[in-house]
N, C-alpha and C positions, 0 to 999 in steps of 0.2 A: 361321268366326270363332273365334279362340282365346279361351278363358275367362281373365279376369284372375285373377292369383294373389292370394290373400288377403294382407292387410297383415301383416307380422311382428308378433309380440307385443312385440318390443323394437325401437323405432325412434328412435334418438337424434337423428334429423334432423326428427322430427315437430314441427310448430309448438307452442310452449309447453313442450317437453321441458326445455330449459335452465332456464326459470323455475321449473318444478315437475316433477321427474321421478317423484315418488312415486306418482302414480296408475298410471303404467306399471309400476312395480315391484310394486305391489299386484296388478294384473291378471296379471302374470307369475307371481307366487307362487301365485295362486289357480288358474290354468289349467295351468301347467307349471313347477313349481319346478326341474326339470332340463330345460332347454330347448335344443334344437338350432336355432340360427338358420339361415335359408336361406343365409347367407354362409359357413357351415361351422364356425363356432365354437359353443361351448356356454356357457350362462349358468346360474349357480346364484344363487338369490335368497332362500334361507332361511338364517337365522343359523347354525344347527348345521352345515349343509352347507358353508357358506363357511368357518366356523371349522375344520372338519376338513380341508378342501382346503388351507388356508394352512399347515397343520401336517403335511401328508402327505409332504413331502420331494420334491415334483414339480419339474420343471425350470422355469427362468425364461429360458433362453438362446434367442435368436432362431433359432439354427441348428437347433433341434429342432422348429420350427413346420412342420407338414405343409402340402402344397399345398392351397389352398382359394380360393374366390372372395374371401374377406377378405384373404388374403395378396396376391392379384393386385391388389386395389384399393389396398392399402398400397404395393406396389411401383410401381403406376401413379402414386400421389401423390408418393412420396418417392424412388423409385429403390431400388437394392439396399441402401443404407445410410441409413436415415431420419435418425437422430440419433446422434452419436458418444458415447454414454454406455455402450458395451458393456463397459467395464472397471471400471465402478463396482460395488461389492459387491452392489447390488440386482439386477444383471443377470448375475450369474455363479452357476453351480452349484458345489458342492464338487468338488474340493478348492480351486478358485480362490477361491470365496466365503469359505471358512474362513481361507485365508491372508490375504486382504485385510482381513477383519474383525479378525483377530488383530493385524495391524499397525496398523490404525486405532485399535483399542481401547487400544493403548499410548499414544496421544496423547489420545484422547477419553475421559478418565477421569471417574468420578463426582466426584472432588475438583475437577477443572478446571471442570466444569459448575457445581458448587455455588459456586465462587468468583465466578461471574458474577452471583449473586443480588443483591448490593448495587447493582451497576451497572444491572441490569435494573430494579430498584425505582426507582432515581433517574431512569432514562429514562421510565418510566411516569408517575411523579409530575410530571415536567417537561412531558410531552406533555398530560396531563390538566389541569394548571394552565393551559397555553396555551389549551386548548379552553374552559376555564371563562371565561377572559378574553374569548374571542371570543363566547361565548354560544350560538352555533349553528355547528356544523361538520359536515363529512362525516367520519364515523367512520373510514372506510377511509383517507382522506388524512391525517387528524389522528393516527391511532394504529395502525390495523391494518397499513398498509403500512410506515411508517417504523420502527416498533419492532423487528420481527424482523430487518429488514435491518440496522439499526444494531447489534443484538446479534451477528449473524453476522459482520459486518465487524470488529467489535472482538474477537470471539472468535478469528477467524482471524488478526487482526493484519495485514490487507491494507494495502497502501500507499494513499495518496490516489488516488481514482478518481472517475469520473463515475458516482455512485451512481444518478442518475436514469436514465442510459442502461442500466446493469446491471439496474435494476428493470424497465425496459421490455423488455429482452431476455429475462429470466427469465419474465416474464409471457407472452411469445410462445412460448417453448420449452415451457412447461408445457402448452400446448394439444396437444402431441403425445400426451398421456395420454388425450385424447378422440378419438372417431371424427372423421376429417377427410375430406371429399369435395370440397373446393375446392382446386384446384391452386395458387391464389394463396396460400392460407393455408399449404399444405404448403411452398411455396417460402420464405415468410417464416420459418417454423419452422426450416428448414434453414439459412437465412442467419443467423438469430439464434444458432443452435447453433454455427456456425462462428466468429462474432464473439466469443461467450462463451469458446470454446476459446482463442482468441488472447489474450483478456483474462486468463484464468486462467494461461496460460503466462507472460505478462509478470509477473503477481503472484508466481508461484513463483520466477522468475528474480530479481526484486527481493528477495524474502525470503531467498534463498540468500546474497545480498550484505549483507542487513541482518537477521540472526537476532535473535530476542527471545524473551521468555517467553510465546509465544502458540501457538495450535493449529497454524497452518500451519508454524511452525518445528518443532514437535513431529512433525508428519506427515513433513516432510522428513527429520528425524533418526530416525524410527521404525525400529527394527531388531530382528529376531528371528533369532538364530543365523546372522547374516550376511545375512539376507534383508531387502531394503528395497523401498520403493515406487519404481518407475521414473517418468519424467516423465509418460508417458501416464496411468499410474495415479493420480499426484498430481493431475493436471488433472481426472480423472473424479471423484475423491473430493471435491475442492474444489467442483466444480460441483454435485455431489450435495447438499452442505451448503447451498449458496446456493439451489438450485432447490427441493429437497424441504423444507428447513427453512423457507425464506421463504414460499413460496406456501401451504403447508399452514397455517401460523400465521395468515397474513392471512385465510384462509377460516374458520378456527376463531373468531377474534375477531369477524369480521363476522357469520358465520352464527349463532354462539352468542348474540350480542347480539340479533339479530332473533328468535331462538327465545324468548329470555326476555321480550322486549317483547310477543310474541304470546301468552305465557302468564304474565300478571302475577302470578298467585298463586305461581308458582315463583320469580319475581323477588323478591317480598316474602319468601318463605321463605329465599332465599339472602342477602338483605340482613340479615335478622334473625339469621341464624346463619352467620357467616363460616367456621365450622369445616367447612361443607359444600362449600367452594370446590373442594377437590381432587376430591371425588366428582362435583361438578357439571361440571368440565372433562372428566372421563372420559365422563360421560353425554352431554354436548354433542357430543363426538367421535363417539359412537355414533348419536345422534339425527339429526344432519345432517352426515354425514362430509365433511370437506374434500376427500378423494379418494374417489370413489364406485365405483371399479372397480379390481380387481387381477387379475393373470393368473397362471395356472399352465399348463404345457405337459405333456401326457401323452406319455410315451415308451413306455408299455405300457397295455393296457386298464385302465380304472378303473370300478368299479360304485358308483353312488350312487342310493339309493331304487329299487333294482331296475332302474335304467337303466344300460346299458353304454355308457360313453364310450370310443371306440377310442383306441389309442395312436398 
């Protein structure tokens, strides 16, 4: 009789992991801060190691992923092309990343972002006033979901659209950031990605015919020494703003509120000194991060804590 293999130190499918992953993270840091998973990928769970890795200039492109049981599982779930975000600047290495970031930065300027502050303040005030009138609300439905979506839609200057449908689709697509072992979930993610791509293409076509003083118009017109974003790149950057900007903010507002309610002394401290708000947001991002995993792909051997990770 063959002996059962020990359970991996990291198992995102374990009961209760989604509700509270932190006990697994703590066990991982204590036992193997640089951990090779049986599926063939490596996990870093200490702050300094992760911080170094994210700044080390390693690859993010799928084409550099080596064969492994993890890659086989992903291709089994999604096929060869899981989601079509491969030309967003988050998924490209230099020089492609550098080019895309340079073009996007011509539209996404600090001044353009700062100009949104009065409108964001008005939206927050309106949503909180409505919540106060209700007396009891679901914070996610009343604020965390509608606020960032409204801001992004106004910032981009998108045409009238089925916002509820787009919210549902982005909520499905963002699950591709998590391990998926259910073919039905993978199929739903792929279908949502395809529908969002069509919606974004329609928005861009509409905006070409109706330019205005908004971010999407600026992205369409962004030019650097004759270089511009093509249609596929425009779609990818638009969806990046919708998905990455929307979902992360929802999780920050909701998770940050829960963290403060669980630590009432910190909540009192923040209420008594509003000057702490900016630092509090940064700390809440660290304490219960809206996105809990990020990847880098080694194309040559890397050594961390005297552990050699192959290229």
